[in-house]
mmCIF file of the N, C-alpha and C atoms, coordinates in Angstrom:
data_MODEL
# 
_entry.id   MODEL 
# 
loop_
_atom_site.group_PDB 
_atom_site.id 
_atom_site.type_symbol 
_atom_site.label_atom_id 
_atom_site.label_alt_id 
_atom_site.label_comp_id 
_atom_site.label_asym_id 
_atom_site.label_entity_id 
_atom_site.label_seq_id 
_atom_site.pdbx_PDB_ins_code 
_atom_site.Cartn_x 
_atom_site.Cartn_y 
_atom_site.Cartn_z 
_atom_site.occupancy 
_atom_site.B_iso_or_equiv 
_atom_site.pdbx_formal_charge 
_atom_site.auth_seq_id 
_atom_site.auth_comp_id 
_atom_site.auth_asym_id 
_atom_site.auth_atom_id 
_atom_site.pdbx_PDB_model_num 
ATOM 1   N N  . UNK A 1 1  ? 9.616   -24.444 -7.726  1.00 0.00 ? 1  UNK A N  1 
ATOM 2   C CA . UNK A 1 1  ? 9.233   -23.561 -8.816  1.00 0.00 ? 1  UNK A CA 1 
ATOM 3   C C  . UNK A 1 1  ? 10.325  -22.554 -9.155  1.00 0.00 ? 1  UNK A C  1 
ATOM 4   N N  . UNK A 1 2  ? 11.389  -22.534 -8.387  1.00 0.00 ? 2  UNK A N  1 
ATOM 5   C CA . UNK A 1 2  ? 12.468  -21.593 -8.640  1.00 0.00 ? 2  UNK A CA 1 
ATOM 6   C C  . UNK A 1 2  ? 12.232  -20.210 -8.062  1.00 0.00 ? 2  UNK A C  1 
ATOM 7   N N  . UNK A 1 3  ? 11.241  -20.059 -7.213  1.00 0.00 ? 3  UNK A N  1 
ATOM 8   C CA . UNK A 1 3  ? 10.945  -18.765 -6.606  1.00 0.00 ? 3  UNK A CA 1 
ATOM 9   C C  . UNK A 1 3  ? 11.598  -18.723 -5.234  1.00 0.00 ? 3  UNK A C  1 
ATOM 10  N N  . UNK A 1 4  ? 12.337  -17.639 -4.967  1.00 0.00 ? 4  UNK A N  1 
ATOM 11  C CA . UNK A 1 4  ? 13.000  -17.492 -3.679  1.00 0.00 ? 4  UNK A CA 1 
ATOM 12  C C  . UNK A 1 4  ? 12.549  -16.187 -3.040  1.00 0.00 ? 4  UNK A C  1 
ATOM 13  N N  . UNK A 1 5  ? 12.414  -16.165 -1.729  1.00 0.00 ? 5  UNK A N  1 
ATOM 14  C CA . UNK A 1 5  ? 12.069  -14.906 -1.074  1.00 0.00 ? 5  UNK A CA 1 
ATOM 15  C C  . UNK A 1 5  ? 13.254  -13.950 -1.114  1.00 0.00 ? 5  UNK A C  1 
ATOM 16  N N  . UNK A 1 6  ? 13.010  -12.736 -1.503  1.00 0.00 ? 6  UNK A N  1 
ATOM 17  C CA . UNK A 1 6  ? 14.071  -11.732 -1.592  1.00 0.00 ? 6  UNK A CA 1 
ATOM 18  C C  . UNK A 1 6  ? 13.783  -10.582 -0.640  1.00 0.00 ? 6  UNK A C  1 
ATOM 19  N N  . UNK A 1 7  ? 13.588  -10.913 0.618   1.00 0.00 ? 7  UNK A N  1 
ATOM 20  C CA . UNK A 1 7  ? 13.305  -9.901  1.622   1.00 0.00 ? 7  UNK A CA 1 
ATOM 21  C C  . UNK A 1 7  ? 14.601  -9.504  2.315   1.00 0.00 ? 7  UNK A C  1 
ATOM 22  N N  . UNK A 1 8  ? 14.788  -8.200  2.470   1.00 0.00 ? 8  UNK A N  1 
ATOM 23  C CA . UNK A 1 8  ? 15.974  -7.728  3.166   1.00 0.00 ? 8  UNK A CA 1 
ATOM 24  C C  . UNK A 1 8  ? 15.789  -7.904  4.667   1.00 0.00 ? 8  UNK A C  1 
ATOM 25  N N  . UNK A 1 9  ? 16.866  -8.228  5.340   1.00 0.00 ? 9  UNK A N  1 
ATOM 26  C CA . UNK A 1 9  ? 16.837  -8.408  6.783   1.00 0.00 ? 9  UNK A CA 1 
ATOM 27  C C  . UNK A 1 9  ? 17.137  -7.078  7.455   1.00 0.00 ? 9  UNK A C  1 
ATOM 28  N N  . UNK A 1 10 ? 16.503  -6.849  8.595   1.00 0.00 ? 10 UNK A N  1 
ATOM 29  C CA . UNK A 1 10 ? 16.742  -5.629  9.350   1.00 0.00 ? 10 UNK A CA 1 
ATOM 30  C C  . UNK A 1 10 ? 17.229  -5.988  10.747  1.00 0.00 ? 10 UNK A C  1 
ATOM 31  N N  . UNK A 1 11 ? 18.148  -5.189  11.276  1.00 0.00 ? 11 UNK A N  1 
ATOM 32  C CA . UNK A 1 11 ? 18.575  -5.459  12.651  1.00 0.00 ? 11 UNK A CA 1 
ATOM 33  C C  . UNK A 1 11 ? 17.483  -5.032  13.620  1.00 0.00 ? 11 UNK A C  1 
ATOM 34  N N  . UNK A 1 12 ? 17.423  -5.721  14.747  1.00 0.00 ? 12 UNK A N  1 
ATOM 35  C CA . UNK A 1 12 ? 16.483  -5.321  15.778  1.00 0.00 ? 12 UNK A CA 1 
ATOM 36  C C  . UNK A 1 12 ? 17.226  -4.493  16.819  1.00 0.00 ? 12 UNK A C  1 
ATOM 37  N N  . UNK A 1 13 ? 16.526  -4.078  17.814  1.00 0.00 ? 13 UNK A N  1 
ATOM 38  C CA . UNK A 1 13 ? 17.130  -3.265  18.855  1.00 0.00 ? 13 UNK A CA 1 
ATOM 39  C C  . UNK A 1 13 ? 18.191  -4.053  19.625  1.00 0.00 ? 13 UNK A C  1 
ATOM 40  N N  . UNK A 1 14 ? 18.011  -5.359  19.707  1.00 0.00 ? 14 UNK A N  1 
ATOM 41  C CA . UNK A 1 14 ? 18.887  -6.183  20.528  1.00 0.00 ? 14 UNK A CA 1 
ATOM 42  C C  . UNK A 1 14 ? 19.846  -7.064  19.737  1.00 0.00 ? 14 UNK A C  1 
ATOM 43  N N  . UNK A 1 15 ? 19.603  -7.239  18.435  1.00 0.00 ? 15 UNK A N  1 
ATOM 44  C CA . UNK A 1 15 ? 20.433  -8.131  17.636  1.00 0.00 ? 15 UNK A CA 1 
ATOM 45  C C  . UNK A 1 15 ? 20.889  -7.413  16.368  1.00 0.00 ? 15 UNK A C  1 
ATOM 46  N N  . UNK A 1 16 ? 22.181  -7.350  16.176  1.00 0.00 ? 16 UNK A N  1 
ATOM 47  C CA . UNK A 1 16 ? 22.737  -6.771  14.948  1.00 0.00 ? 16 UNK A CA 1 
ATOM 48  C C  . UNK A 1 16 ? 22.706  -7.823  13.838  1.00 0.00 ? 16 UNK A C  1 
ATOM 49  N N  . UNK A 1 17 ? 22.896  -7.363  12.616  1.00 0.00 ? 17 UNK A N  1 
ATOM 50  C CA . UNK A 1 17 ? 22.952  -8.300  11.496  1.00 0.00 ? 17 UNK A CA 1 
ATOM 51  C C  . UNK A 1 17 ? 24.301  -9.004  11.481  1.00 0.00 ? 17 UNK A C  1 
ATOM 52  N N  . UNK A 1 18 ? 24.274  -10.245 11.088  1.00 0.00 ? 18 UNK A N  1 
ATOM 53  C CA . UNK A 1 18 ? 25.524  -10.988 10.922  1.00 0.00 ? 18 UNK A CA 1 
ATOM 54  C C  . UNK A 1 18 ? 26.171  -10.557 9.605   1.00 0.00 ? 18 UNK A C  1 
ATOM 55  N N  . UNK A 1 19 ? 27.460  -10.792 9.430   1.00 0.00 ? 19 UNK A N  1 
ATOM 56  C CA . UNK A 1 19 ? 28.096  -10.444 8.149   1.00 0.00 ? 19 UNK A CA 1 
ATOM 57  C C  . UNK A 1 19 ? 27.432  -11.142 6.956   1.00 0.00 ? 19 UNK A C  1 
ATOM 58  N N  . UNK A 1 20 ? 26.964  -12.359 7.163   1.00 0.00 ? 20 UNK A N  1 
ATOM 59  C CA . UNK A 1 20 ? 26.287  -13.083 6.080   1.00 0.00 ? 20 UNK A CA 1 
ATOM 60  C C  . UNK A 1 20 ? 24.983  -12.391 5.704   1.00 0.00 ? 20 UNK A C  1 
ATOM 61  N N  . UNK A 1 21 ? 24.220  -11.925 6.693   1.00 0.00 ? 21 UNK A N  1 
ATOM 62  C CA . UNK A 1 21 ? 22.974  -11.212 6.414   1.00 0.00 ? 21 UNK A CA 1 
ATOM 63  C C  . UNK A 1 21 ? 23.246  -9.876  5.737   1.00 0.00 ? 21 UNK A C  1 
ATOM 64  N N  . UNK A 1 22 ? 24.319  -9.185  6.130   1.00 0.00 ? 22 UNK A N  1 
ATOM 65  C CA . UNK A 1 22 ? 24.671  -7.925  5.477   1.00 0.00 ? 22 UNK A CA 1 
ATOM 66  C C  . UNK A 1 22 ? 25.035  -8.148  4.019   1.00 0.00 ? 22 UNK A C  1 
ATOM 67  N N  . UNK A 1 23 ? 25.778  -9.204  3.746   1.00 0.00 ? 23 UNK A N  1 
ATOM 68  C CA . UNK A 1 23 ? 26.138  -9.532  2.359   1.00 0.00 ? 23 UNK A CA 1 
ATOM 69  C C  . UNK A 1 23 ? 24.889  -9.879  1.548   1.00 0.00 ? 23 UNK A C  1 
ATOM 70  N N  . UNK A 1 24 ? 23.996  -10.634 2.159   1.00 0.00 ? 24 UNK A N  1 
ATOM 71  C CA . UNK A 1 24 ? 22.728  -10.991 1.505   1.00 0.00 ? 24 UNK A CA 1 
ATOM 72  C C  . UNK A 1 24 ? 21.928  -9.735  1.158   1.00 0.00 ? 24 UNK A C  1 
ATOM 73  N N  . UNK A 1 25 ? 21.892  -8.766  2.071   1.00 0.00 ? 25 UNK A N  1 
ATOM 74  C CA . UNK A 1 25 ? 21.173  -7.520  1.815   1.00 0.00 ? 25 UNK A CA 1 
ATOM 75  C C  . UNK A 1 25 ? 21.780  -6.739  0.660   1.00 0.00 ? 25 UNK A C  1 
ATOM 76  N N  . UNK A 1 26 ? 23.108  -6.722  0.547   1.00 0.00 ? 26 UNK A N  1 
ATOM 77  C CA . UNK A 1 26 ? 23.722  -5.992  -0.560  1.00 0.00 ? 26 UNK A CA 1 
ATOM 78  C C  . UNK A 1 26 ? 23.411  -6.653  -1.902  1.00 0.00 ? 26 UNK A C  1 
ATOM 79  N N  . UNK A 1 27 ? 23.337  -7.984  -1.917  1.00 0.00 ? 27 UNK A N  1 
ATOM 80  C CA . UNK A 1 27 ? 22.983  -8.674  -3.156  1.00 0.00 ? 27 UNK A CA 1 
ATOM 81  C C  . UNK A 1 27 ? 21.542  -8.377  -3.567  1.00 0.00 ? 27 UNK A C  1 
ATOM 82  N N  . UNK A 1 28 ? 20.653  -8.330  -2.601  1.00 0.00 ? 28 UNK A N  1 
ATOM 83  C CA . UNK A 1 28 ? 19.251  -8.031  -2.882  1.00 0.00 ? 28 UNK A CA 1 
ATOM 84  C C  . UNK A 1 28 ? 19.087  -6.581  -3.315  1.00 0.00 ? 28 UNK A C  1 
ATOM 85  N N  . UNK A 1 29 ? 19.855  -5.681  -2.703  1.00 0.00 ? 29 UNK A N  1 
ATOM 86  C CA . UNK A 1 29 ? 19.715  -4.253  -2.974  1.00 0.00 ? 29 UNK A CA 1 
ATOM 87  C C  . UNK A 1 29 ? 20.004  -3.925  -4.435  1.00 0.00 ? 29 UNK A C  1 
ATOM 88  N N  . UNK A 1 30 ? 20.922  -4.623  -5.042  1.00 0.00 ? 30 UNK A N  1 
ATOM 89  C CA . UNK A 1 30 ? 21.231  -4.372  -6.458  1.00 0.00 ? 30 UNK A CA 1 
ATOM 90  C C  . UNK A 1 30 ? 20.014  -4.625  -7.341  1.00 0.00 ? 30 UNK A C  1 
ATOM 91  N N  . UNK A 1 31 ? 19.325  -5.706  -7.076  1.00 0.00 ? 31 UNK A N  1 
ATOM 92  C CA . UNK A 1 31 ? 18.162  -6.070  -7.882  1.00 0.00 ? 31 UNK A CA 1 
ATOM 93  C C  . UNK A 1 31 ? 16.995  -5.122  -7.608  1.00 0.00 ? 31 UNK A C  1 
ATOM 94  N N  . UNK A 1 32 ? 16.799  -4.795  -6.337  1.00 0.00 ? 32 UNK A N  1 
ATOM 95  C CA . UNK A 1 32 ? 15.668  -3.955  -5.945  1.00 0.00 ? 32 UNK A CA 1 
ATOM 96  C C  . UNK A 1 32 ? 15.833  -2.518  -6.409  1.00 0.00 ? 32 UNK A C  1 
ATOM 97  N N  . UNK A 1 33 ? 17.064  -2.036  -6.528  1.00 0.00 ? 33 UNK A N  1 
ATOM 98  C CA . UNK A 1 33 ? 17.296  -0.627  -6.840  1.00 0.00 ? 33 UNK A CA 1 
ATOM 99  C C  . UNK A 1 33 ? 16.665  -0.234  -8.168  1.00 0.00 ? 33 UNK A C  1 
ATOM 100 N N  . UNK A 1 34 ? 16.748  -1.095  -9.167  1.00 0.00 ? 34 UNK A N  1 
ATOM 101 C CA . UNK A 1 34 ? 16.196  -0.768  -10.480 1.00 0.00 ? 34 UNK A CA 1 
ATOM 102 C C  . UNK A 1 34 ? 14.678  -0.609  -10.411 1.00 0.00 ? 34 UNK A C  1 
ATOM 103 N N  . UNK A 1 35 ? 14.029  -1.469  -9.669  1.00 0.00 ? 35 UNK A N  1 
ATOM 104 C CA . UNK A 1 35 ? 12.570  -1.426  -9.567  1.00 0.00 ? 35 UNK A CA 1 
ATOM 105 C C  . UNK A 1 35 ? 12.128  -0.276  -8.671  1.00 0.00 ? 35 UNK A C  1 
ATOM 106 N N  . UNK A 1 36 ? 12.793  -0.117  -7.539  1.00 0.00 ? 36 UNK A N  1 
ATOM 107 C CA . UNK A 1 36 ? 12.393  0.909   -6.583  1.00 0.00 ? 36 UNK A CA 1 
ATOM 108 C C  . UNK A 1 36 ? 12.559  2.309   -7.164  1.00 0.00 ? 36 UNK A C  1 
ATOM 109 N N  . UNK A 1 37 ? 13.620  2.548   -7.941  1.00 0.00 ? 37 UNK A N  1 
ATOM 110 C CA . UNK A 1 37 ? 13.812  3.878   -8.519  1.00 0.00 ? 37 UNK A CA 1 
ATOM 111 C C  . UNK A 1 37 ? 12.746  4.191   -9.557  1.00 0.00 ? 37 UNK A C  1 
ATOM 112 N N  . UNK A 1 38 ? 12.288  3.174   -10.266 1.00 0.00 ? 38 UNK A N  1 
ATOM 113 C CA . UNK A 1 38 ? 11.212  3.394   -11.239 1.00 0.00 ? 38 UNK A CA 1 
ATOM 114 C C  . UNK A 1 38 ? 9.945   3.849   -10.537 1.00 0.00 ? 38 UNK A C  1 
ATOM 115 N N  . UNK A 1 39 ? 9.554   3.143   -9.481  1.00 0.00 ? 39 UNK A N  1 
ATOM 116 C CA . UNK A 1 39 ? 8.350   3.533   -8.762  1.00 0.00 ? 39 UNK A CA 1 
ATOM 117 C C  . UNK A 1 39 ? 8.519   4.871   -8.062  1.00 0.00 ? 39 UNK A C  1 
ATOM 118 N N  . UNK A 1 40 ? 9.712   5.171   -7.588  1.00 0.00 ? 40 UNK A N  1 
ATOM 119 C CA . UNK A 1 40 ? 9.954   6.467   -6.959  1.00 0.00 ? 40 UNK A CA 1 
ATOM 120 C C  . UNK A 1 40 ? 9.804   7.600   -7.968  1.00 0.00 ? 40 UNK A C  1 
ATOM 121 N N  . UNK A 1 41 ? 10.264  7.380   -9.195  1.00 0.00 ? 41 UNK A N  1 
ATOM 122 C CA . UNK A 1 41 ? 10.111  8.389   -10.238 1.00 0.00 ? 41 UNK A CA 1 
ATOM 123 C C  . UNK A 1 41 ? 8.648   8.577   -10.594 1.00 0.00 ? 41 UNK A C  1 
ATOM 124 N N  . UNK A 1 42 ? 7.907   7.503   -10.668 1.00 0.00 ? 42 UNK A N  1 
ATOM 125 C CA . UNK A 1 42 ? 6.471   7.605   -10.940 1.00 0.00 ? 42 UNK A CA 1 
ATOM 126 C C  . UNK A 1 42 ? 5.793   8.450   -9.880  1.00 0.00 ? 42 UNK A C  1 
ATOM 127 N N  . UNK A 1 43 ? 6.163   8.230   -8.630  1.00 0.00 ? 43 UNK A N  1 
ATOM 128 C CA . UNK A 1 43 ? 5.515   8.953   -7.545  1.00 0.00 ? 43 UNK A CA 1 
ATOM 129 C C  . UNK A 1 43 ? 5.981   10.400  -7.479  1.00 0.00 ? 43 UNK A C  1 
ATOM 130 N N  . UNK A 1 44 ? 7.286   10.630  -7.551  1.00 0.00 ? 44 UNK A N  1 
ATOM 131 C CA . UNK A 1 44 ? 7.830   11.958  -7.338  1.00 0.00 ? 44 UNK A CA 1 
ATOM 132 C C  . UNK A 1 44 ? 7.632   12.863  -8.550  1.00 0.00 ? 44 UNK A C  1 
ATOM 133 N N  . UNK A 1 45 ? 8.003   12.428  -9.723  1.00 0.00 ? 45 UNK A N  1 
ATOM 134 C CA . UNK A 1 45 ? 7.954   13.285  -10.908 1.00 0.00 ? 45 UNK A CA 1 
ATOM 135 C C  . UNK A 1 45 ? 6.615   13.271  -11.630 1.00 0.00 ? 45 UNK A C  1 
ATOM 136 N N  . UNK A 1 46 ? 5.927   12.142  -11.578 1.00 0.00 ? 46 UNK A N  1 
ATOM 137 C CA . UNK A 1 46 ? 4.711   12.011  -12.378 1.00 0.00 ? 46 UNK A CA 1 
ATOM 138 C C  . UNK A 1 46 ? 3.444   12.010  -11.545 1.00 0.00 ? 46 UNK A C  1 
ATOM 139 N N  . UNK A 1 47 ? 3.562   12.258  -10.263 1.00 0.00 ? 47 UNK A N  1 
ATOM 140 C CA . UNK A 1 47 ? 2.398   12.446  -9.417  1.00 0.00 ? 47 UNK A CA 1 
ATOM 141 C C  . UNK A 1 47 ? 1.527   11.220  -9.232  1.00 0.00 ? 47 UNK A C  1 
ATOM 142 N N  . UNK A 1 48 ? 2.115   10.050  -9.224  1.00 0.00 ? 48 UNK A N  1 
ATOM 143 C CA . UNK A 1 48 ? 1.324   8.833   -9.092  1.00 0.00 ? 48 UNK A CA 1 
ATOM 144 C C  . UNK A 1 48 ? 1.295   8.359   -7.633  1.00 0.00 ? 48 UNK A C  1 
ATOM 145 N N  . UNK A 1 49 ? 1.102   9.293   -6.724  1.00 0.00 ? 49 UNK A N  1 
ATOM 146 C CA . UNK A 1 49 ? 1.034   8.907   -5.320  1.00 0.00 ? 49 UNK A CA 1 
ATOM 147 C C  . UNK A 1 49 ? -0.333  8.348   -4.972  1.00 0.00 ? 49 UNK A C  1 
ATOM 148 N N  . UNK A 1 50 ? -1.320  8.725   -5.745  1.00 0.00 ? 50 UNK A N  1 
ATOM 149 C CA . UNK A 1 50 ? -2.681  8.283   -5.469  1.00 0.00 ? 50 UNK A CA 1 
ATOM 150 C C  . UNK A 1 50 ? -3.421  8.138   -6.804  1.00 0.00 ? 50 UNK A C  1 
ATOM 151 N N  . UNK A 1 51 ? -4.329  7.200   -6.880  1.00 0.00 ? 51 UNK A N  1 
ATOM 152 C CA . UNK A 1 51 ? -5.094  7.003   -8.113  1.00 0.00 ? 51 UNK A CA 1 
ATOM 153 C C  . UNK A 1 51 ? -6.087  8.148   -8.290  1.00 0.00 ? 51 UNK A C  1 
ATOM 154 N N  . UNK A 1 52 ? -6.197  8.656   -9.502  1.00 0.00 ? 52 UNK A N  1 
ATOM 155 C CA . UNK A 1 52 ? -7.102  9.756   -9.775  1.00 0.00 ? 52 UNK A CA 1 
ATOM 156 C C  . UNK A 1 52 ? -8.513  9.307   -10.074 1.00 0.00 ? 52 UNK A C  1 
ATOM 157 N N  . UNK A 1 53 ? -8.645  8.069   -10.456 1.00 0.00 ? 53 UNK A N  1 
ATOM 158 C CA . UNK A 1 53 ? -9.932  7.590   -10.934 1.00 0.00 ? 53 UNK A CA 1 
ATOM 159 C C  . UNK A 1 53 ? -10.475 6.502   -10.021 1.00 0.00 ? 53 UNK A C  1 
ATOM 160 N N  . UNK A 1 54 ? -11.752 6.215   -10.189 1.00 0.00 ? 54 UNK A N  1 
ATOM 161 C CA . UNK A 1 54 ? -12.394 5.125   -9.472  1.00 0.00 ? 54 UNK A CA 1 
ATOM 162 C C  . UNK A 1 54 ? -12.688 4.030   -10.482 1.00 0.00 ? 54 UNK A C  1 
ATOM 163 N N  . UNK A 1 55 ? -12.310 2.819   -10.157 1.00 0.00 ? 55 UNK A N  1 
ATOM 164 C CA . UNK A 1 55 ? -12.538 1.691   -11.059 1.00 0.00 ? 55 UNK A CA 1 
ATOM 165 C C  . UNK A 1 55 ? -11.222 1.129   -11.546 1.00 0.00 ? 55 UNK A C  1 
ATOM 166 N N  . UNK A 1 56 ? -11.175 -0.176  -11.622 1.00 0.00 ? 56 UNK A N  1 
ATOM 167 C CA . UNK A 1 56 ? -9.943  -0.858  -11.987 1.00 0.00 ? 56 UNK A CA 1 
ATOM 168 C C  . UNK A 1 56 ? -9.493  -0.539  -13.408 1.00 0.00 ? 56 UNK A C  1 
ATOM 169 N N  . UNK A 1 57 ? -10.422 -0.453  -14.324 1.00 0.00 ? 57 UNK A N  1 
ATOM 170 C CA . UNK A 1 57 ? -10.049 -0.193  -15.720 1.00 0.00 ? 57 UNK A CA 1 
ATOM 171 C C  . UNK A 1 57 ? -9.439  1.198   -15.877 1.00 0.00 ? 57 UNK A C  1 
ATOM 172 N N  . UNK A 1 58 ? -10.025 2.191   -15.224 1.00 0.00 ? 58 UNK A N  1 
ATOM 173 C CA . UNK A 1 58 ? -9.506  3.554   -15.343 1.00 0.00 ? 58 UNK A CA 1 
ATOM 174 C C  . UNK A 1 58 ? -8.153  3.704   -14.661 1.00 0.00 ? 58 UNK A C  1 
ATOM 175 N N  . UNK A 1 59 ? -7.990  3.083   -13.498 1.00 0.00 ? 59 UNK A N  1 
ATOM 176 C CA . UNK A 1 59 ? -6.709  3.155   -12.793 1.00 0.00 ? 59 UNK A CA 1 
ATOM 177 C C  . UNK A 1 59 ? -5.638  2.410   -13.582 1.00 0.00 ? 59 UNK A C  1 
ATOM 178 N N  . UNK A 1 60 ? -6.005  1.294   -14.199 1.00 0.00 ? 60 UNK A N  1 
ATOM 179 C CA . UNK A 1 60 ? -5.063  0.567   -15.046 1.00 0.00 ? 60 UNK A CA 1 
ATOM 180 C C  . UNK A 1 60 ? -4.615  1.438   -16.214 1.00 0.00 ? 60 UNK A C  1 
ATOM 181 N N  . UNK A 1 61 ? -5.538  2.149   -16.810 1.00 0.00 ? 61 UNK A N  1 
ATOM 182 C CA . UNK A 1 61 ? -5.194  3.069   -17.892 1.00 0.00 ? 61 UNK A CA 1 
ATOM 183 C C  . UNK A 1 61 ? -4.271  4.174   -17.426 1.00 0.00 ? 61 UNK A C  1 
ATOM 184 N N  . UNK A 1 62 ? -4.511  4.708   -16.235 1.00 0.00 ? 62 UNK A N  1 
ATOM 185 C CA . UNK A 1 62 ? -3.653  5.753   -15.689 1.00 0.00 ? 62 UNK A CA 1 
ATOM 186 C C  . UNK A 1 62 ? -2.227  5.239   -15.486 1.00 0.00 ? 62 UNK A C  1 
ATOM 187 N N  . UNK A 1 63 ? -2.106  4.041   -14.975 1.00 0.00 ? 63 UNK A N  1 
ATOM 188 C CA . UNK A 1 63 ? -0.775  3.479   -14.733 1.00 0.00 ? 63 UNK A CA 1 
ATOM 189 C C  . UNK A 1 63 ? -0.072  3.167   -16.051 1.00 0.00 ? 63 UNK A C  1 
ATOM 190 N N  . UNK A 1 64 ? -0.827  2.672   -17.028 1.00 0.00 ? 64 UNK A N  1 
ATOM 191 C CA . UNK A 1 64 ? -0.226  2.406   -18.341 1.00 0.00 ? 64 UNK A CA 1 
ATOM 192 C C  . UNK A 1 64 ? 0.269   3.685   -19.003 1.00 0.00 ? 64 UNK A C  1 
ATOM 193 N N  . UNK A 1 65 ? -0.504  4.746   -18.908 1.00 0.00 ? 65 UNK A N  1 
ATOM 194 C CA . UNK A 1 65 ? -0.064  6.020   -19.479 1.00 0.00 ? 65 UNK A CA 1 
ATOM 195 C C  . UNK A 1 65 ? 1.171   6.555   -18.758 1.00 0.00 ? 65 UNK A C  1 
ATOM 196 N N  . UNK A 1 66 ? 1.212   6.371   -17.449 1.00 0.00 ? 66 UNK A N  1 
ATOM 197 C CA . UNK A 1 66 ? 2.386   6.792   -16.694 1.00 0.00 ? 66 UNK A CA 1 
ATOM 198 C C  . UNK A 1 66 ? 3.610   5.988   -17.113 1.00 0.00 ? 66 UNK A C  1 
ATOM 199 N N  . UNK A 1 67 ? 3.443   4.690   -17.289 1.00 0.00 ? 67 UNK A N  1 
ATOM 200 C CA . UNK A 1 67 ? 4.557   3.848   -17.713 1.00 0.00 ? 67 UNK A CA 1 
ATOM 201 C C  . UNK A 1 67 ? 5.038   4.227   -19.115 1.00 0.00 ? 67 UNK A C  1 
ATOM 202 N N  . UNK A 1 68 ? 4.095   4.535   -20.004 1.00 0.00 ? 68 UNK A N  1 
ATOM 203 C CA . UNK A 1 68 ? 4.496   4.952   -21.354 1.00 0.00 ? 68 UNK A CA 1 
ATOM 204 C C  . UNK A 1 68 ? 5.244   6.276   -21.323 1.00 0.00 ? 68 UNK A C  1 
ATOM 205 N N  . UNK A 1 69 ? 4.762   7.221   -20.529 1.00 0.00 ? 69 UNK A N  1 
ATOM 206 C CA . UNK A 1 69 ? 5.450   8.513   -20.414 1.00 0.00 ? 69 UNK A CA 1 
ATOM 207 C C  . UNK A 1 69 ? 6.845   8.333   -19.825 1.00 0.00 ? 69 UNK A C  1 
ATOM 208 N N  . UNK A 1 70 ? 6.956   7.471   -18.837 1.00 0.00 ? 70 UNK A N  1 
ATOM 209 C CA . UNK A 1 70 ? 8.258   7.195   -18.226 1.00 0.00 ? 70 UNK A CA 1 
ATOM 210 C C  . UNK A 1 70 ? 9.218   6.599   -19.248 1.00 0.00 ? 70 UNK A C  1 
ATOM 211 N N  . UNK A 1 71 ? 8.742   5.636   -20.036 1.00 0.00 ? 71 UNK A N  1 
ATOM 212 C CA . UNK A 1 71 ? 9.605   5.004   -21.042 1.00 0.00 ? 71 UNK A CA 1 
ATOM 213 C C  . UNK A 1 71 ? 9.981   5.971   -22.153 1.00 0.00 ? 71 UNK A C  1 
ATOM 214 N N  . UNK A 1 72 ? 9.059   6.830   -22.557 1.00 0.00 ? 72 UNK A N  1 
ATOM 215 C CA . UNK A 1 72 ? 9.407   7.836   -23.575 1.00 0.00 ? 72 UNK A CA 1 
ATOM 216 C C  . UNK A 1 72 ? 10.444  8.822   -23.049 1.00 0.00 ? 72 UNK A C  1 
ATOM 217 N N  . UNK A 1 73 ? 10.303  9.210   -21.791 1.00 0.00 ? 73 UNK A N  1 
ATOM 218 C CA . UNK A 1 73 ? 11.276  10.122  -21.193 1.00 0.00 ? 73 UNK A CA 1 
ATOM 219 C C  . UNK A 1 73 ? 12.654  9.466   -21.116 1.00 0.00 ? 73 UNK A C  1 
ATOM 220 N N  . UNK A 1 74 ? 12.682  8.180   -20.739 1.00 0.00 ? 74 UNK A N  1 
ATOM 221 C CA . UNK A 1 74 ? 13.966  7.465   -20.688 1.00 0.00 ? 74 UNK A CA 1 
ATOM 222 C C  . UNK A 1 74 ? 14.572  7.324   -22.083 1.00 0.00 ? 74 UNK A C  1 
ATOM 223 N N  . UNK A 1 75 ? 13.735  7.024   -23.071 1.00 0.00 ? 75 UNK A N  1 
ATOM 224 C CA . UNK A 1 75 ? 14.249  6.876   -24.440 1.00 0.00 ? 75 UNK A CA 1 
ATOM 225 C C  . UNK A 1 75 ? 14.827  8.198   -24.948 1.00 0.00 ? 75 UNK A C  1 
ATOM 226 N N  . UNK A 1 76 ? 14.149  9.303   -24.631 1.00 0.00 ? 76 UNK A N  1 
ATOM 227 C CA . UNK A 1 76 ? 14.651  10.608  -25.051 1.00 0.00 ? 76 UNK A CA 1 
ATOM 228 C C  . UNK A 1 76 ? 15.965  10.943  -24.362 1.00 0.00 ? 76 UNK A C  1 
ATOM 229 N N  . UNK A 1 77 ? 16.101  10.573  -23.099 1.00 0.00 ? 77 UNK A N  1 
ATOM 230 C CA . UNK A 1 77 ? 17.341  10.842  -22.376 1.00 0.00 ? 77 UNK A CA 1 
ATOM 231 C C  . UNK A 1 77 ? 18.486  9.978   -22.876 1.00 0.00 ? 77 UNK A C  1 
ATOM 232 N N  . UNK A 1 78 ? 18.184  8.749   -23.271 1.00 0.00 ? 78 UNK A N  1 
ATOM 233 C CA . UNK A 1 78 ? 19.231  7.853   -23.754 1.00 0.00 ? 78 UNK A CA 1 
ATOM 234 C C  . UNK A 1 78 ? 19.715  8.269   -25.135 1.00 0.00 ? 78 UNK A C  1 
ATOM 235 N N  . UNK A 1 79 ? 18.818  8.666   -26.017 1.00 0.00 ? 79 UNK A N  1 
ATOM 236 C CA . UNK A 1 79 ? 19.197  8.997   -27.389 1.00 0.00 ? 79 UNK A CA 1 
ATOM 237 C C  . UNK A 1 79 ? 19.772  10.405  -27.504 1.00 0.00 ? 79 UNK A C  1 
ATOM 238 N N  . UNK A 1 80 ? 19.484  11.269  -26.554 1.00 0.00 ? 80 UNK A N  1 
ATOM 239 C CA . UNK A 1 80 ? 19.970  12.652  -26.640 1.00 0.00 ? 80 UNK A CA 1 
ATOM 240 C C  . UNK A 1 80 ? 21.397  12.788  -26.204 1.00 0.00 ? 80 UNK A C  1 
# 
């Protein structure tokens, strides 16, 4: 299906990462950074650490509003 696992490898207490695993982690980190920073901004700046509402529809609405606010803020920063 073209789907590949993109899990970063971690060293254990007894085994260090091989150079190939370290290179693999750097390749994955580039892709993950864009997504992880978005969620970090949602949590840190927009207070989305916990859902405010009960029910899937209301929580979905909360997340959609957060995403819209995030995109408007990015658009304002890019155009300014």
